[in-house]
C-alpha positions in Angstrom: -83.7 -165.3 -134.2 -81.1 -164.8 -131.5 -80.5 -162.0 -128.9 -77.0 -161.1 -127.9 -75.2 -158.4 -126.0 -72.1 -156.8 -127.2 -69.8 -154.7 -125.0 -67.1 -152.5 -126.6 -64.6 -150.7 -124.4 -61.2 -149.0 -124.8 -59.6 -150.1 -121.6 -56.5 -147.9 -121.8 -54.2 -150.9 -121.0 -56.3 -151.4 -117.8 -54.8 -148.2 -116.4 -57.4 -146.1 -114.7 -57.4 -142.4 -114.3 -56.6 -143.0 -110.7 -53.2 -144.4 -111.8 -54.2 -148.0 -110.8 -53.6 -150.9 -113.3 -56.3 -153.5 -112.8 -57.5 -156.1 -115.3 -59.6 -157.4 -112.4 -61.5 -154.2 -112.1 -62.2 -154.2 -115.8 -63.4 -157.8 -115.7 -65.7 -157.0 -112.8 -67.4 -154.2 -114.8 -67.8 -156.5 -117.8 -69.2 -159.3 -115.7 -71.9 -157.1 -114.2 -73.0 -156.1 -117.7 -73.3 -159.8 -118.7 -72.4 -159.5 -122.4 -72.1 -162.4 -124.7 -69.3 -160.7 -126.8 -66.7 -158.3 -125.6 -64.5 -156.1 -127.8 -61.6 -154.5 -126.1 -59.1 -151.9 -127.4 -55.7 -150.8 -126.0 -54.9 -154.2 -124.4 -51.4 -154.9 -123.2 -49.9 -158.4 -123.4 -46.6 -159.2 -121.6 -45.6 -155.5 -121.5 -43.2 -154.3 -118.7 -45.2 -151.2 -118.1 -48.2 -153.2 -117.0 -46.4 -156.0 -115.1 -45.8 -158.5 -117.9 -49.5 -159.6 -117.7 -51.5 -161.0 -120.6 -54.4 -158.7 -120.1 -56.6 -160.3 -122.8 -56.2 -163.8 -121.2 -56.5 -162.6 -117.7 -59.8 -160.8 -118.3 -61.1 -163.7 -120.4 -60.3 -166.2 -117.7 -62.0 -164.1 -115.1 -65.2 -164.0 -117.2 -65.1 -167.6 -118.3 -64.7 -166.5 -121.9 -62.5 -167.5 -124.9 -60.3 -164.8 -126.3 -58.9 -163.7 -129.7 -56.2 -161.1 -129.7 -54.4 -159.1 -132.4 -51.3 -157.0 -131.7 -51.4 -153.7 -133.6 -47.9 -153.0 -132.0 -45.0 -155.4 -131.3 -41.9 -154.4 -129.4 -39.9 -157.6 -129.1 -42.0 -159.9 -126.9 -44.3 -157.1 -125.8 -47.7 -156.7 -127.5 -50.4 -154.1 -127.6 -53.7 -154.3 -129.5 -57.3 -155.4 -129.6 -59.2 -158.4 -128.4 -62.6 -160.2 -128.9 -63.8 -162.3 -125.9 -66.9 -164.4 -126.0 -68.8 -167.2 -124.2 -70.1 -168.4 -127.6 -68.5 -170.7 -130.1 -66.2 -168.7 -132.3 -63.6 -168.9 -135.1 -61.0 -166.2 -135.7 -61.4 -165.4 -139.4 -58.8 -162.6 -139.9 -56.4 -160.3 -138.1 -54.2 -157.6 -139.7 -52.8 -154.1 -139.8 -54.7 -151.2 -141.2 -53.0 -148.8 -143.6 -51.7 -145.3 -142.8 -51.3 -142.6 -145.3 -48.1 -142.4 -147.3 -46.1 -139.3 -146.3 -48.2 -138.9 -143.1 -46.5 -139.5 -139.8 -48.4 -142.3 -138.1 -48.9 -141.8 -134.4 -49.6 -145.4 -133.6 -50.1 -148.6 -135.7 -53.7 -149.6 -136.1 -55.3 -153.0 -136.7 -58.4 -155.0 -136.6 -59.6 -158.6 -135.9 -62.6 -160.4 -137.2 -64.3 -163.4 -135.5 -67.3 -165.4 -136.7 -69.5 -166.1 -133.7 -72.2 -168.7 -133.5 -75.1 -166.8 -131.9 -77.8 -169.4 -131.5 -77.3 -170.9 -134.9 -76.8 -167.6 -136.6 -73.2 -166.8 -137.8 -72.5 -163.2 -136.6 -69.4 -161.6 -138.1 -67.8 -159.3 -135.5 -65.0 -156.9 -136.5 -63.2 -155.0 -133.7 -61.0 -152.1 -134.5 -59.3 -149.0 -133.2 -58.8 -146.2 -135.8 -56.2 -143.5 -136.0 -56.4 -140.1 -134.4 -55.7 -138.5 -137.8 -58.7 -137.9 -140.0 -56.9 -138.8 -143.3 -55.7 -142.1 -141.8 -59.2 -142.9 -140.5 -60.6 -142.5 -144.0 -58.0 -144.8 -145.5 -58.5 -147.4 -142.7 -62.3 -147.3 -143.0 -62.0 -147.9 -146.8 -59.7 -150.8 -146.1 -62.3 -152.4 -143.7 -64.9 -152.2 -146.4 -62.5 -153.6 -149.0 -62.0 -157.0 -150.4 -59.7 -158.2 -147.5 -62.2 -157.5 -144.8 -66.0 -156.9 -144.9 -66.0 -157.1 -148.7 -65.1 -160.8 -148.5 -67.8 -163.2 -149.5 -67.6 -165.0 -146.2 -68.2 -161.8 -144.3 -71.9 -162.3 -144.8 -74.6 -160.6 -142.9 -75.3 -160.1 -140.1 -72.2 -158.1 -139.3 -71.2 -156.0 -136.3 -68.3 -153.5 -136.7 -67.3 -152.2 -133.3 -64.6 -150.4 -131.4 -63.0 -147.1 -130.8 -63.3 -145.2 -134.1 -62.1 -141.8 -132.9 -65.0 -140.6 -135.0 -67.6 -138.0 -133.9 -70.9 -138.1 -135.7 -70.4 -134.8 -137.4 -67.2 -136.0 -139.2 -67.0 -136.9 -142.8 -65.6 -140.3 -142.2 -68.5 -141.1 -139.8 -71.0 -140.1 -142.4 -69.2 -142.3 -145.0 -69.3 -145.2 -142.6 -72.9 -144.7 -141.4 -74.0 -144.6 -145.1 -72.9 -148.2 -145.4 -73.9 -149.5 -141.9 -76.4 -148.7 -139.2 -75.2 -146.9 -136.1 -76.8 -148.8 -133.2 -77.2 -145.7 -131.1 -79.3 -144.1 -134.0 -81.9 -147.0 -134.0 -85.5 -145.8 -133.6 -87.0 -145.5 -130.2 -83.7 -145.3 -128.2 -83.6 -141.7 -127.4 -80.6 -139.4 -127.6 -77.2 -141.2 -128.3 -74.9 -141.2 -125.3 -71.2 -140.1 -125.3 -68.4 -142.4 -124.1 -65.3 -140.1 -123.7 -63.7 -138.9 -121.5 -64.9 -141.2 -118.8 -65.1 -138.6 -116.0 -67.2 -136.2 -118.0 -68.2 -137.7 -121.3 -68.9 -135.3 -124.1 -67.7 -137.2 -127.2 -69.3 -140.2 -128.9 -66.3 -141.9 -130.5 -66.9 -145.6 -129.5 -69.5 -147.2 -131.7 -71.3 -150.4 -132.7 -72.4 -150.4 -136.4 -74.5 -153.2 -137.8 -75.3 -154.6 -141.3 -78.0 -157.1 -142.2 -81.2 -158.3 -140.5 -80.4 -156.8 -137.1 -82.8 -155.1 -134.6 -81.3 -153.0 -131.9 -83.2 -153.7 -128.6 -81.2 -151.5 -126.3 -78.1 -149.4 -125.8 -76.4 -148.6 -122.5 -73.3 -146.5 -121.7 -72.1 -147.8 -118.3 -71.4 -144.7 -116.2 -70.9 -145.3 -112.5 -68.2 -144.7 -109.8 -66.1 -147.5 -111.1 -66.2 -146.9 -114.8 -65.5 -143.2 -114.3 -62.0 -144.2 -113.1 -61.3 -147.7 -114.5 -60.3 -146.3 -118.0 -60.4 -143.1 -119.9 -63.4 -144.4 -121.9 -66.8 -145.6 -120.8 -68.0 -149.1 -121.9 -70.8 -149.2 -124.5 -73.3 -152.1 -124.4 -75.6 -152.9 -127.2 -78.3 -155.6 -127.2 -79.0 -157.0 -130.7 -81.8 -159.2 -132.1 -80.3 -161.2 -135.0 -82.5 -162.6 -137.7 -81.3 -165.2 -140.3 -80.5 -163.6 -143.7 -83.5 -164.0 -146.0 -82.8 -166.5 -148.8 -82.3 -165.2 -152.3 -85.6 -165.7 -154.2 -83.7 -167.1 -157.1 -82.3 -169.9 -155.0 -84.2 -173.0 -153.9 -85.4 -172.8 -150.4 
């Protein structure tokens, strides 16, 4: 058994609603939450608009973590995408783009990255993503994530955590399709009412999620809402504490 804390946060390129760009402020919030694994969305790397800073590396360095980054968008040397940071041993398994819908104008390219993380001897598969604002694209992208190139791969074995900004509210069809295949951490027994994460100043929508698969017990869920997080990004950070159990062996196999 292992207990780990995962934090997922759309950091809005570290641009707060107060107009201030501050990877340091983001890192301070994360440090106080003391997660083992951090999933970030909307991260700028070497972009002029945010001062040519590698935000993923700067935040990771401040936290004493290793980082994996995938650019969903490239403009010459400028990158924008998602990151997984962790203090634990990790291996980047896959990065890639997620499909749009043919004939449908894509508002922004979307992608995902998958890292295998050694959580106390248990191999936890963590997939971080940021889905489209368009419902038809979200459906296509979710299907891709469950397909043979991602979580349908044999080496994406349980336990698995699929995390990020899904732009999905629980009443949507795509959310219902996803939650039929995985467990929504905020819906775990004994946790009380699920908490919204967007917009940060007055959260009313629950669009940032942690879904789990396999022998996983959710021990706690926190949405960090304070004076700093209300302005540091347009989303609030979601923290989930998970108890991981080794996958039970197949009875047909020798123990």
